[in-house]
C-alpha positions, -999 to +999 in steps of 0.1 A: +544+543-759+513+543-736+513+514-711+475+511-711+460+482-731+436+497-757+402+481-760+383+476-792+359+503-780+388+527-776+399+520-811+367+532-827+358+547-851+388+535-870+381+498-864+404+490-894+433+501-873+427+472-850+427+449-880+460+464-891+475+458-857+468+421-859+482+421-894+514+437-880+515+411-853+506+378-869+515+359-838+482+371-823+447+359-833+433+393-821+445+423-802+442+420-764+417+440-745+424+456-711+414+440-678+384+463-672+370+456-706+377+419-701+357+419-668+329+442-679+320+434-715+294+408-724+319+397-750+342+384-723+333+378-686+302+400-685+310+409-649+301+445-649+276+442-620+294+413-603+328+427-598+333+455-573+349+487-588+378+487-562+388+453-575+387+465-611+408+495-602+434+474-584+437+450-614+438+478-639+468+492-620+485+458-620+480+448-657+502+475-673+525+466-702+558+478-715+556+460-748+521+448-757+531+427-787+558+408-768+534+404-738+559+421-714+545+435-681+555+466-663+551+446-630+563+411-626+555+409-589+525+421-570+514+422-533+478+428-523+479+433-485+442+434-477+416+429-449+394+398-449+361+398-468+375+420-495+373+394-523+409+382-523+401+347-537+378+363-563+406+387-573+430+357-575+407+339-599+403+370-621+441+374-623+446+338-635+417+340-659+431+371-675+466+356-678+451+325-695+431+347-719+463+366-728+482+333-735+453+319-756+454+350-778+487+338-792+485+315-822+516+296-810+523+307-774+552+283-771+570+300-800+567+335-784+579+321-751+608+302-767+595+268-757+595+235-777+564+231-797+537+214-777+552+222-743+527+228-716+525+263-702+512+265-666+495+290-643+492+280-607+470+290-578+487+283-545+470+282-511+477+270-476+456+239-482+452+219-514+414+219-510+412+257-509+434+260-540+412+235-558+381+254-548+395+285-566+407+266-597+379+241-602+352+264-587+357+300-595+381+300-624+365+270-642+329+283-638+339+318-648+356+306-680+328+282-689+303+310-686+323+336-706+313+343-742+348+348-754+361+314-743+330+296-755+328+313-789+365+306-795+363+270-784+388+276-756+370+257-728+390+233-706+391+197-714+362+180-695+380+147-694+409+161-674+402+164-637+436+171-622+440+205-638+423+229-662+438+220-696+430+244-724+438+242-762+473+251-771+484+232-740+477+260-716+471+247-681+459+259-647+468+238-616+461+241-579+489+238-554+494+238-517+521+254-496+548+226-501+576+245-516+587+217-539+554+214-556+558+238-586+594+230-596+586+208-626+564+232-646+569+258-673+553+285-651+542+317-667+522+331-638+509+323-604+490+335-574+499+328-538+467+331-518+470+340-480+508+338-483+514+354-449+497+324-432+520+297-447+539+277-422+568+295-405+594+282-379+625+298-365+645+285-395+619+278-422+595+303-439+574+284-465+560+316-480+595+330-488+608+296-500+577+291-521+579+326-536+616+321-545+609+288-561+580+302-582+597+335-590+629+318-601+610+295-623+590+323-640+618+348-642+645+325-655+623+311-683+601+340-693+617+372-681+592+401-680+565+380-696+557+363-664+539+375-633+537+363-597+511+378-573+507+374-536+473+381-520+469+380-482+459+396-450+489+404-430+502+385-400+530+404-382+554+432-390+582+410-403+563+383-422+572+378-458+543+398-472+554+428-452+590+423-464+579+424-500+558+455-493+590+472-480+610+460-509+586+475-534+596+510-522+630+505-540+619+480-567+596+495-594+588+460-607+566+452-577+530+465-576+515+469-542+481+476-527+473+478-489+436+481-482+411+478-454+382+455-458+358+484-464+381+501-490+379+469-510+341+472-513+318+497-530+306+525-508+269+517-513+274+486-491+278+509-461+255+533-443+281+560-441+280+560-403+312+555-384+325+548-349+358+559-335+381+536-316+416+548-306+412+579-328+404+557-358+371+560-376+357+527-390+323+519-406+297+512-380+290+479-398+322+466-382+314+477-347+309+442-333+342+429-347+362+459-336+349+459-300+353+422-297+390+422-303+406+455-315+441+442-319+430+414-342+406+437-359+434+460-370+453+431-384+424+412-401+402+441-413+426+471-415+456+452-429+478+465-401+502+437-391+507+427-355+539+437-338+566+411-334+560+412-297+531+429-280+509+425-249+481+400-256+455+415-233+456+453-238+422+462-224+428+455-188+396+473-177+376+446-195+397+418-180+389+432-145+352+436-155+351+398-161+355+391-124+322+381-108+321+389-070+294+363-065+318+335-075+342+320-050+375+302-053+366+266-046+401+255-036+414+259-001+445+282-004+479+264-007+462+230-012+445+209-038+415+204-015+380+216-026+357+234-002+328+213+010+300+233-008+318+230-042+292+208-060+281+204-096+247+215-109+230+186-127+215+211-152+249+219-166+276+201-187+312+210-177+343+214-198+379+211-187+415+216-199+446+205-182+481+220-189+504+192-178+539+194-166+564+175-145+590+197-129+595+230-147+562+248-152+533+240-129+502+221-140+472+243-147+436+230-144+404+248-153+367+239-156+338+259-170+302+256-180+277+274-202+252+295-183+226+316-202+243+333-231+277+332-214+304+310-198+312+307-161+347+295-151+341+273-121+376+262-113+412+275-117+440+258-099+477+253-101+497+223-090+534+227-084+559+199-083+575+193-049+610+206-045+633+182-062+604+160-073+578+156-100+540+161-103+521+129-099+501+126-132+478+101-116+470+127-088+460+152-115+437+126-131+422+119-097+411+155-095+390+150-125+375+118-109+368+137-077+350+165-096+328+139-112+321+124-078+310+159-066+283+160-092+301+177-121+289+162-153+322+165-172+315+163-209+350+169-222+385+172-208+414+180-230+452+180-223+481+196-239+505+172-257+530+168-229+528+131-216+490+131-218+484+099-238+478+077-207+455+102-190+435+107-222+431+069-225+420+065-189+394+093-190+379+079-223+375+046-206+356+063-178+332+078-204+347+113-203+355+125-238+392+134-238+418+144-264+448+166-270+445+203-275+478+223-280+479+259-270+510+265-290+498+253-324+469+277-329+456+310-316+421+297-316+416+290-278+432+323-267+413+343-293+381+327-281+389+335-245+399+371-253+367+377-273+346+362-245+362+385-219+361+416-241+324+411-248+315+403-212+305+368-220+331+350-198+330+354-160+353+341-134+361+346-097+391+366-084+422+345-087+454+365-085+476+340-102+453+340-132+454+378-134+492+379-130+496+355-159+472+374-181+490+407-174+523+392-187+511+373-218+527+383-250+516+379-287+547+367-306+547+375-343+510+375-344+508+338-342+515+325-307+507+335-272+536+331-248+550+343-215+583+361-208+611+345-189+605+340-152+567+339-158+542+312-167+508+307-184+497+273-172+465+286-156+457+308-186+463+279-210+439+258-189+412+285-189+416+292-226+413+255-234+383+249-212+364+279-226+373+268-262+360+233-255+327+247-242+323+270-273+330+243-298+309+217-282+278+239-279+273+244-317+238+258-312+251+285-289+286+293-301+274+323-319+272+341-285+303+362-293+285+381-320+252+386-302+219+367-298+209+357-333+218+327-354+213+346-386+244+355-406+250+391-414+260+401-449+295+409-436+298+374-421+287+358-454+315+377-472+339+365-445+329+328-446+353+318-474+380+342-463+387+326-430+418+304-433+424+273-411+459+270-396+475+238-383+442+219-386+423+243-364+407+277-371+428+308-365+399+327-350+383+312-319+349+327-324+338+314-358+343+276-359+309+262-352+299+297-342+267+297-363+246+269-375+252+273-412 
């Protein structure tokens, strides 16, 4: 038996055979059409010109059947490991829309699925955040179905009076969900999509993606066997994340369908000029030149779907780090002291931004300050305060440094602290009229990614400070999600510089596009990326784009 779904067009000229098929399978209202026909035909989604061919090919490979009448799939799991901007959310919405269509074709879907009459059958779209999942369900899926001739002509539109889910006739439902692993346990789940699964929360003992997958998979498999399907769509994170584990498992499990694609392989060729550039012996479309040069390591992960190593150097392009030193800038701190040189004064034309990495006894306290100048950022101050032997750092003394800087004419617009014992200092600075809040370097890559991109593009300049260079040389990217230092090293100065630069970028919304060039206008590629960028821990994972352009 062929595992390809025949379409009505493929059944011609003997159309009567199609009618006989339905007569032989009275549980169906009509014979299913294949996914390509479903997407392209005006009878169904009418998406021939809207949906990219690579997406159609991927889905055609996914939706293969072993028993068409029993609605049993060849693949019950799928992993799409793809670069950003390749239409992952769009693909997720098509998958769920098609699964809903297949269920609605049954006269009594509950009977075929061995459920009690009237039982609700659910499909779920999971995302990191509930609002993103709702956007796919109530935006893309709902609008696509409401505009589709097949759903309209059959009277299979969702109930307009139900707002918490898409509820169709025959008690077929689509619900959004977030990455709380207990969320889907009460449903009769026939299918689901986990969007950006590699970016769900993970700790040393807790992997939400894996636990969520197991909860969903067990629910689907135990109730519906090979009739169900669970799909994960994500850009990768690091080599041992759950997405990569499933990709490896697929090599020995023929029930798992996998696709790994670069961002450009997910798009039609006519979108590109055909010109390429070569970086590290790798040819990439010239349209991605800015992103690749800005941060090659992250580019490989985000655009080429190559996961980060579990542990790798964070700053690889040391020649660019050294090029960031500006010999006209001087260290304003007298060596081995916390005393500023006399001529260190603020320029009334500039606003200044600070970050302080506090400590008491173990690590030192790092302090940094910077300002915007032209189309770049200048780091004015980097300093480290060590606790006296057997003693602790005086937090009030650290705060007094900020006060002294203001007295020296530095108009400090914002000063952030890490979370360690910073509440009182934040409160005091806010009372003084200096905007102050917490900014953790351990909960998001955003500040470090911002700093790296600024250095790699020549937009961040700093004076020679050996301690800063020593820390940068030893920084490590851990599992693609955290910047850390090895034992017997530190990163207090780097934390401070990254935080200060990040504050400056975010606060200057009319200028934060400087990483990409000198225009506020979105490129087509950036427009494609806009919905693909996924917030993590309440902040953006990529330092360059939040507030980067005035949308």
